[in-house]
C-alpha positions as CSV (number, residue, x, y, z in Angstrom):
1,M,-22.0,49.6,11.5
2,L,-20.8,38.7,12.7
3,A,-20.5,35.8,13.4
4,A,-16.4,34.3,12.5
5,A,-18.9,32.3,9.9
6,L,-20.5,34.5,8.1
7,L,-17.4,36.4,7.9
8,D,-15.8,33.5,6.3
9,N,-18.3,33.3,4.4
10,L,-18.1,37.3,2.5
11,F,-14.9,35.7,0.5
12,E,-16.8,32.5,-0.5
13,H,-17.4,33.8,-3.6
14,P,-13.8,36.3,-5.0
15,V,-14.8,39.6,-5.8
16,S,-13.3,41.2,-8.7
17,G,-14.1,44.6,-7.2
18,L,-14.3,47.7,-9.3
19,A,-14.0,48.3,-13.1
20,Y,-13.6,51.2,-15.6
21,E,-16.0,51.4,-18.4
22,D,-16.4,54.2,-20.8
23,Q,-17.6,57.2,-20.3
24,F,-16.4,56.9,-16.9
25,H,-19.2,54.1,-16.2
26,Y,-18.3,51.6,-12.9
27,T,-19.5,48.2,-12.6
28,R,-19.1,46.0,-10.1
29,C,-18.5,42.8,-10.6
30,V,-18.6,39.6,-8.8
31,N,-18.3,35.9,-10.9
32,G,-18.6,37.7,-13.8
33,M,-21.7,39.2,-12.9
34,A,-21.9,42.7,-12.5
35,V,-24.5,45.1,-11.2
36,F,-25.4,48.1,-12.6
37,L,-27.3,51.0,-11.2
38,P,-29.9,52.7,-13.4
39,S,-30.1,56.9,-13.7
40,S,-33.5,56.2,-11.2
41,C,-30.8,55.5,-8.0
42,E,-29.8,58.6,-8.3
43,P,-31.8,60.3,-6.0
44,A,-31.6,58.2,-3.0
45,L,-28.2,57.6,-3.5
46,L,-27.5,61.6,-3.3
47,E,-30.3,61.4,0.0
48,R,-28.2,59.0,1.7
49,F,-24.9,60.5,0.7
50,L,-26.2,64.1,2.3
51,K,-26.8,62.3,5.2
52,A,-23.0,61.0,5.0
53,E,-21.3,64.0,4.4
54,A,-22.8,65.2,7.2
55,M,-21.7,63.1,9.7
56,A,-18.4,62.7,8.2
57,L,-18.2,66.6,8.5
58,W,-19.5,66.5,12.0
59,S,-16.8,63.5,12.8
60,V,-14.0,65.2,11.2
61,R,-14.8,68.6,13.4
62,A,-15.4,66.5,16.8
63,A,-11.6,65.1,15.8
64,Q,-9.5,68.0,15.7
65,A,-10.1,68.5,19.4
66,C,-8.8,64.8,19.5
67,N,-4.8,64.5,20.4
68,V,-3.5,63.7,17.2
69,P,-0.7,62.8,15.8
70,P,1.9,65.4,13.8
71,G,0.3,66.0,10.7
72,V,-3.2,64.9,11.3
73,L,-4.7,68.3,12.3
74,Q,-3.6,70.2,9.5
75,F,-5.1,67.0,7.5
76,L,-8.3,67.4,9.2
77,L,-8.8,70.9,8.9
78,R,-8.3,70.6,4.9
79,H,-10.7,67.4,4.9
80,E,-13.3,69.7,6.6
81,E,-13.3,72.2,4.0
82,E,-13.7,69.4,1.5
83,E,-16.8,67.8,3.1
84,A,-18.3,71.2,3.6
85,E,-18.2,71.5,-0.4
86,H,-19.6,68.2,-1.0
87,L,-22.4,68.9,1.7
88,R,-23.2,72.3,-0.6
89,E,-23.0,70.4,-3.8
90,F,-25.5,67.9,-2.3
91,E,-27.7,70.2,-1.4
92,A,-27.8,72.1,-4.1
93,R,-28.8,69.1,-6.1
94,L,-31.4,68.0,-3.9
95,G,-32.9,71.2,-3.3
96,V,-32.4,71.2,0.3
97,V,-30.6,72.1,3.1
98,S,-29.2,69.6,5.6
99,H,-29.6,69.2,9.6
100,R,-27.0,71.5,11.6
101,R,-26.2,69.9,14.9
102,E,-26.2,72.1,17.7
103,K,-23.8,69.0,19.1
104,L,-21.1,67.4,17.7
105,P,-20.8,64.2,18.0
106,R,-18.6,62.0,20.6
107,V,-15.4,60.9,18.7
108,P,-13.1,57.8,20.4
109,T,-10.3,60.4,22.0
110,Q,-7.7,57.7,21.8
111,W,-5.9,57.5,18.6
112,W,-5.7,54.1,17.9
113,T,-9.4,54.0,18.0
114,L,-10.0,57.3,16.4
115,V,-8.2,56.5,13.1
116,I,-9.9,53.3,12.8
117,H,-13.4,55.3,12.9
118,L,-12.1,57.4,10.4
119,Y,-11.2,55.0,8.3
120,G,-13.7,53.3,8.6
121,Y,-16.0,55.2,7.6
122,E,-14.5,56.8,5.1
123,V,-13.8,53.8,3.2
124,L,-17.8,53.1,3.5
125,G,-17.5,56.3,2.3
126,L,-15.6,55.6,-0.8
127,E,-17.5,52.6,-1.9
128,F,-20.6,54.6,-2.3
129,A,-18.8,57.6,-3.8
130,R,-18.1,54.9,-6.6
131,L,-21.6,53.6,-6.8
132,L,-22.9,57.6,-6.9
133,V,-20.3,57.9,-9.6
134,Q,-22.0,55.6,-11.7
135,V,-25.4,57.4,-12.0
136,Q,-23.6,60.8,-11.9
137,P,-19.9,60.9,-13.6
138,E,-20.3,64.0,-13.5
139,L,-19.1,64.0,-9.7
140,K,-16.2,62.1,-9.9
141,S,-14.2,65.1,-8.3
142,I,-16.1,64.2,-5.4
143,L,-14.8,60.4,-6.0
144,K,-11.2,61.6,-6.0
145,D,-11.6,63.3,-2.7
146,E,-12.7,60.5,-0.8
147,E,-10.0,58.4,-2.4
148,V,-7.7,60.7,-0.9
149,H,-9.3,60.9,2.1
150,V,-8.6,56.8,2.5
151,E,-4.9,56.7,1.7
152,F,-4.4,59.4,4.2
153,F,-6.1,57.2,7.1
154,E,-4.7,54.1,5.4
155,E,-1.3,55.3,6.2
156,E,-2.3,56.4,9.9
157,V,-3.3,52.6,10.4
158,K,-0.1,50.9,8.9
159,K,1.7,53.7,11.2
160,V,-0.5,52.5,14.2
161,L,-0.2,49.3,13.5
162,A,3.8,49.2,13.3
163,Q,4.0,49.8,16.7
164,E,2.9,46.8,17.7
165,G,2.4,45.7,21.0
166,I,-1.1,46.6,23.1
167,V,-1.5,49.9,20.4
168,A,-1.3,47.2,17.8
169,E,-4.0,44.9,19.4
170,R,-5.8,47.6,20.9
171,A,-6.4,49.2,16.9
172,R,-7.3,46.0,16.1
173,Q,-9.9,45.7,18.8
174,S,-11.7,48.8,17.7
175,A,-11.5,47.2,14.0
176,R,-13.9,44.4,15.2
177,A,-15.9,46.7,17.3
178,W,-16.5,48.8,14.4
179,W,-17.1,45.8,11.8
180,R,-19.8,44.4,13.9
181,R,-21.8,47.6,13.6
182,L,-21.4,47.8,9.4
183,P,-23.9,45.5,8.4
184,R,-26.5,47.4,9.8
185,T,-24.4,50.5,8.2
186,I,-24.8,49.8,5.2
187,D,-28.7,48.8,5.1
188,R,-29.3,51.9,6.4
189,Y,-27.0,53.4,3.5
190,L,-29.3,51.3,0.9
191,E,-32.8,52.0,2.1
192,G,-35.0,53.3,-0.4
193,E,-37.3,51.5,-3.0
194,Q,-35.1,52.5,-5.9
195,L,-32.4,50.8,-4.4
196,S,-34.3,48.1,-3.1
197,P,-33.8,45.4,-6.2
198,F,-30.4,46.1,-5.8
199,R,-29.3,46.0,-2.0
200,A,-28.5,42.3,-1.0
201,E,-26.2,42.2,-4.1
202,L,-24.7,45.9,-3.0
203,N,-24.7,45.0,0.6
204,R,-22.4,41.8,-0.3
205,L,-20.3,43.5,-2.3
206,I,-19.4,46.6,-0.2
207,L,-18.5,44.3,3.0
208,A,-16.6,42.2,0.8
209,S,-14.4,44.8,-0.7
210,I,-14.1,46.5,2.9
211,K,-13.0,43.3,4.3
212,R,-10.6,42.9,1.7
213,R,-9.0,46.5,2.1
214,F,-9.2,45.6,6.4
215,V,-7.1,42.2,5.6
216,T,-4.7,43.7,3.3
217,V,-3.8,47.0,5.7
218,G,-3.3,44.3,8.4
219,L,-6.6,44.3,10.6
220,T,-6.8,41.1,10.4
221,G,-9.2,39.3,12.5
222,C,-12.4,41.6,12.2
């Protein structure tokens, strides 16, 4: 994807989240300060999103072979189609063909861990979709898809936590493990010279936003 002290510091300064402005322009606000990404950031964001969409597509395919609750498999099949469509969109814009894996990635086999894995990376994808739309508003349909994906897996996480006991505790353990990997994952997503002036602030904002979502859904202690 921390020490307890660092996690506590994530909310030392309140984060207002996303704000809509004219012409479908997004901003990130912290203590009244906004981070505006210029159009020069578009190539870097597209390249990162291309890699992220490819990984999401492979993970969703791998998850279909797992033992998932009723209704989830149907959603995963539709999810795969949408991720494939996004991938083609980014490939066309960048004029490249993404790497095709011969083997699917390994994903957790237990649902209480798999749902955290899928939910976490969908939440991260949503954060970057919001950044991407800031520099390329015509891609807002992709943002809408990401919002639907997050909403679906968020409800599944709530169902797992509602079972309480060992299942809920294992889900929270999985969330803590995923969270420990998150800072390095975000750093990789924010690589690129164009993003360099914004990297530190965006990293903090994204971590804080995901932290808040995890706390709200009930994955406390991560």
